[in-house]
N, C-alpha and C positions, 0 to 999 in steps of 0.2 A: 548589755543592750549595745551592738556595735554602732559602727560609724553611719554604714547604710543605711541602717533601721532610722537611725536621729535625722540625717540629715534627710531623708526622703520623705519622712514626717514633716519637718520645717520646710520643705519647696510645698508639697501639697497644700500648709496652713496657708503660707503665703500667696499660694496662686489662687485659693477660692476667696481669700480675703479679695483680693484686686479685682476679681471674678463679680465679686457679689456688690461692692462699693458703691455702681450707679443705682441699683436699684435699692440699695438701704438709703441713699439718699433722698431716692421719691419717696420711700414710706418714711423716712422723717419729716418731709414737706407735708404731707398726707394728713400725720398725725397732727401737727399745728394747726392744718386746715381745717379739720372735726374742731378742734378746742376752741378754736376764736373766730373760725369765719360761719360754719355750719353751725355747731354748739350741739351739745349733748340731748335736749331735748327735741329739736330738729332730727337729730339721728333717730332717736325711739318713735317718733313719728312713723320713720320711714321703714326702718326692719324693728317696730312691733308690730301689734295688730293678729294676726290671723298666722300661726305657728308654721303651714306650709308654704307659704307666698314670703312669710318673714325668710327662709331658708332657701327659696330660690333668687329672692332681691342677694340675700349675701351671694350667694352663687355667680349670680350675672354679674353685680360689680368687682368681686374678686377677679372674673376675666378678662373684662377690662381693664383692669390696674397695673403696668407695667414692675410688679414685684418679685422677688424670689424669695423662699423660706426665711429667710432672714430678713429681707425689706419689709415685710410682713406682720413683723414683731412691734415695732410702736405703733403699728395701725391698730393692733388687736390688743394693745394696752388699753389705749384711746375707746373701743366698742366697749371693754369690759368698764372704766371709769362713767360711759355713758349710758350704762345699764343695762347694756342690749341682750338678748337671752345668751345663756352661753354655747345653745345649740346653732346659734346662727353664728358668733364670735366664730366657732369652729370651723361651719361650712365657710364662711369666709377664708380662714385661715388654712384653709386645708387648698382651696381651689385656687386662690390668686398666685399662688408661684407655679400654678401648672402649665397655663395657658395665659397669652397673650398676643396682641395681634400680628406681634411679626414672629413670633414660635409657631403661632397657627398657622402661618403662610407657610413657611419651613415644611412641617408638617404634611401637608398638602401633594408632599414631594415624597412619603414614607412609601404609599403602595395607592391601591382605591383611595380616595377621597373617604368614602365610607369607613375607612378604618379609622379613620380621625373620629367622624362623626361618632360612632360608636364608642369611642375611647370617652370623649366629653361626656358624649350621657350615662356611659357606666363610671364617672367622676361624680355625674349629678344625682347619682343611685345613693353611689357614695357616701356623700357628704349630707345627703338629706334622711336618708335612713340613720344614720349616725346622730345628726340631729334632731330627729325624731325622739329616737333611744334616751339620748341625754335630759331634752326638754322634760319626757314622758317621766321619769323613772326620777331624776336631779330637778324638781323644779329652781329657779334661783331665786332668789328677791332682786326683779328687775325695776325695783322703786328707784326714781329719779339721782343721782348723788348728787354729792355737793357740786355746783355748775362751777367755771371758770370765770375768775372775775370777767368783767364784761369791759370790754377797750374800745374808747370811741373811735371811729370810724378815722380812715387815711393813714396816713406814715405812721400813725403810734400801735393801730392794727398790724398793721405791716411787720409793723417792729416788733410788735407781740409774739407772732410765728416763729421769727426767726428766733428769741428768744428760746421758745419750745423747742425748736428743730434742735440747738447748738446743746442747752439741759439734756436731750434727752438720747445725743447724741453719744455722750458720756455717762448715762442713764441707767437702767437696766438692760436697755437694749444691749446698749455693749457690752454687758457680763454674760446676757444670753447667746448673743453669738458669739461670745468667744470659748463656751461651751458648746455649741457647732462647731464650733471650727477644730475643739480639739478632739471630737469624735471621729472631725475628719482626717484627722494629723493621727489619733490613735489606731485607726483601719488601715491609712499610710503603711505604718510602723509594723502589723502585724501583717500585713499582706504581702508576701514576695511577689518579685515584680514577673509580670504575666501568668500568676494562680489562676486567675479567673479568665484566661484565654477558651479554658473549654466548658464554662457554666454555660448553662441555662440553653442546651440543646433541645430541637425540638424533640425528642424521643426521648427525653427524662422527667418523668411522670414529676419527678420534685423539685422541677425547674423554677415554678410561682413561688414553692416555701424557702426554696434558696434562694431567689431574687427576694423576699420579705425581708430575712435576717440580713442580708448583703445591702438593703437598700438603706436603712432605718439611719446606721451612723455616718450615712454617705450624704454629699450635698451636690446639690445640683439645679443650675438655674434653668430657666424655660428653653432656652435656646440650646444648653446642653445637653437637656435630656431628649431634645427633640433630635437632635445629633447621635444621640446612642441608639435611639429608635431606629433611624435610619439605618444607623448599621446592622442592627438586630436582624430588621424585617433583611438586609440585603444577606447577610450570612445564614441566614434561616432561620434563626432561634424563634426559641416560644414566644408564642403570641401573649400567652399569658404571664408569663416572665416580663415580657416588654409592660403589661397595663400595670404589675406590681412596683416595676419600679419607676412606674409614672407618676402613681398615686402618692407609693412610699419614700420614693429618693426626691421627688420636686417639693412634695407635698407636708413632709415633715421632715424633721433634723432634731438631734440631741436639747437643743437650747428651748425649742415648738416643746417639748413634751417636759422640759425643766421647767419653764412656764407655769404648764397646766398642773405640774406636781405642787408646785409652790402657791397657787391659787385659786387649787381645789380640794377636797377628799383623796386621799389614796385608793378609796373604793373606788369613787368617780373615776379614776382618773386610770385606774386599771381597766374597767369595764369599760369606758371611752377605750382604750387603745386595744383592750381584745375585740372589741366590735369593729373596731377598723380591720386590724386584719386579716378579721373572720369573711370579712365583706369583700375585702379587696382580693384577698388571696379565690375566694368561692367566685367571685365574677373572673377573675382571671381562669379560671379552670373553665368558668362556661363560655369564654372567647379564645380559648387557644385554639382547638379545633376549626371551629364555623369561620373563622379570618384566616385561616391561616395561608398565604399566598401561593399558590398554583403558581409552578415549574420554576419554583423555586429548589435547588437542590442542596440541601445543609453543608455547609463547607469543615464541620467539625473546629473554627479555631474563630475568634472573635478578639477584636479591640476594643470594642464599646468598652469593657468597664476597666482598659487600664488605667484609669485615673484614680478608679477607687484603690490602686496596689501604688505599691514602691515605686518610684520611677527609675532607679536604678538596679541594674543587673548584680547579681552577689558577689560577681568577681569586680566591681566596680573600686578602681583605685585612687580615685581622685574626685572623690563624691563633693566635697567643700566646691572646688572649681568648676564640675559641673552643674553646681546649685545655682552659682551666678548667672552661668551661660543659659541654662533653661528658663529662669525668672526674664533674662533678657531678650530670649524670644519667646516666649511665652505668652507674658503679660501685653495685651493689647495699647496701642497710645491711649483710649477713651478711657482707659480703666486707671491708666496714671495719672489724668486730670482730674479721672472722678475721687481718686484717692487723696490726691492734692486738694481737691476742694473739700473733699469731708474732714481731713486734716486741719485744717484749717478750723471747719464749723466747728472738731473738737477742742479746739486749744478755747476758741471762746467760750465756750461749752463749759471746761474746764475754769476761768474767769468765774463764770458766773456762779457757778455751785462753789466754790472756794470764797468769792466777796463778795456773792448775793445771794447766802443760803436764807435771807428769811423774801425772797420775792421783792425786793423792794421797787426792784424796776418796774415790774409787771403793775404795781401799787403804785408808781409814779404817772406808770401810761393810763392807766385807767381815772385817773385824774380830767373834768370834763373839760374840756376848751372852747369859750363860748367865743362862736364866729359866725358872724353875718356871713348870712348864703346870698349868692349873686343869682339873680331870677333865671340862669339856667343851671344853677347847681340842684345834681341830685343825688340823693341820699340813698345807694341802695342797701339793702337788709345782706347781715352778713350771711343766712343760709344762701341767698340766690347770689352771691359772690361765690360762697363755696358750691355751689351747682355749677356755675364758669368756670374755676378754676377746676374742678373737675373733669367737666368736658372739652377744656383746653388742653388737660393733660391726655385723655384718649384722642383727639384729634393731632396730639402731637407723636401720640405712636401711630397712629396710621400713617401721618405723611413721615415718620419716621422710614416705614415701610421702605418708603421709592429712597430713603435714600442708604436703608443698606441690602436693600437690591437693586439697582441702579438698570438701565437697558441693556437689552442684548450685546449691542454693539458692543458696549463698553466692557461687560463682562467677557465678552468673547476675547478683545483687546488683552485684559488681563489673565486672561487663559492663556493667551499665547506667550505670553512674555513669561510666565508660571513653568507652563508645557518645556520651554526653552530651558529654563533652570533646572528642570526636575529629567529633563534626556540628557544635558552635560553633564550632572552631577551621576546619574548612574552609569552613563556610559563610560567616565572617566574613575568611576570607583572611589569618590566622594559620595561614601554612604553617608553620613550623618547631615551632608548639607541635601541630600536627597530626601531623607527622611522628612528633615524640616520643611521640604515645599509640597510635597505628597500629599500633609492632608491640609493642607491652604488649596492645593489643587481639586481635590473631591469637594470640599466648601465654596468651589465658584460655578463646578459642576453642577451641584443643588440648586446655588445661587438662578444660574441660568434657569433652571426649570420653575423657581419660584417667581423670577420678573415676568415670566411671561404669562402666568396664571394673573397675578397682579395687573397685569395691563390690558387684563382683557383678550390675549391672544390663545388660542386653544391648543394646547401642546397632543400632536398627533403622538397616534401608536409608535412609528418609525421613531419620531424623536428621543420619544421615553427609551425606546430599544439602544439606540446611537447611546444615549447619555448614560446608560446601563451598563451594557459593552465596557464603555471610557472608563467608568465606574470599576469594574471587576477587573480590569487589567492594570487600575492602579490599584488597588486591593493587592493583587496576583505579584506585582514588583513590591510593595512594602514587603512583605515576608521575605523574596531573595536580597532584599538589601537589609532586612535585620541582621540574616543570617553573611550578608557580606558576600553572597556569592556573585562573583566579577561577571564570568561569560555566563552565566544565568540570566543577569540585569541586562546585557549587553544584547544579549537573546532577546530579550522581552521590550526593549525600547523602540524597535522597530513594528513592530505591531500596533505599541501604545501610540506611536506617531500617526500610524494610517487610523487609528480610532478618532486623535480628534480633529481628522481634516477630514471625515468624516459626519462629523458629529459637526463642525462649522457646516460645510455642505449642506447639510439638513435643517440646521439654522439660519443659515442666510446662501443661498442655492445663487445666489448673485456672485459671491466671494469668490475670488479670484483661487 
């Protein structure tokens, strides 16, 4: 194994670990809320009963929670402890990483919003059919398992949730997450830089099958997968491959497969995985031609899958230096904050597992405290507080959309700054600097479209066309920057500048 393969795998592992930390934290907190606020018995009431309705409920809850395929692991562990059907647990586990309010809004810029709707319905079909197959062929014992210790209301119950979060952070969830990250690193080591640039072409009959094989060891957060789908649509890639990547790339990972293997028989696991693959690929082929966007000419080259390959060119001479620089550039500030919080939670979890392996803290918290209530004191049942916490998380996600997609005036201001950086760097031959800013430029361009949708402003065909032209010219500039062709870059920055000015005029006619 050469150093480029090793360092490339390390970089992908670290980047994915940081990217996943915010949603892992959400999953850990939700697991604690299920255990000590909602309770296992209440969870069985909500997700029990009619098989089909249970599957749909699992799908809906998964759509609303902002978790990824790693953040969902502590939640499905609580589902299993609560005695929830295996099919419903799988439906939730596969759906939760696919969509959340922020990623769905971003997905509206993919193409016709009808395409996103069809993808949502396709995922519902997959998880429903898989859940029915699982529960019909392999009915599990859904008797209520051992109830968690009942904790009195107030600060004690909140402390119990915190201890559960901390213990789980260094428990099985950590091990399954590490297995998933190892799969990501292995893919990056085995796939050379840019080796998937010609993958998933629209005229390739094996594109959905190929993407199914690539997607399983990969990891993609909900927002990342939407960006990849946007790139696939822009480059005229296979729609069937896009659907396959969505369901298997975002909904599945090696750690989740390991969890299924350890908690169910090999026969069940193999049948579940085979059924999942057949359903996803079949639906992918069914959607491939009918949903292919009109007026799109396949470019024959895409960067959508670069994140699954080694980040370094074969001739890289200083991979360790590049590792530090790439991590500094690619890890977002909020990911650093989430990683710091998760680290502190893990330290507390190690302390609890080391010095309190017999759960003495929970036993102490469970001791009833006699306290006189005032006339205005109201004790809310745990399930009510659990629902409030869940709804609060969903509402926070929707409000987070307005922070992630600011008003168009602010977006255009940011785009002007980034445009200046790209123009200057490309025109002066600073290829690395320009390549750093181009993806940021593309992201702001798409955020502009989502911001208009979010604030109820209809995006006209003319505005969409101007956004599309700007995106196409950024893509062409990116190719020239990668080839380090200075004269070609200088020729392209002037049309890019005109495209940006026309975009501003389309969205702000009054702007000078």
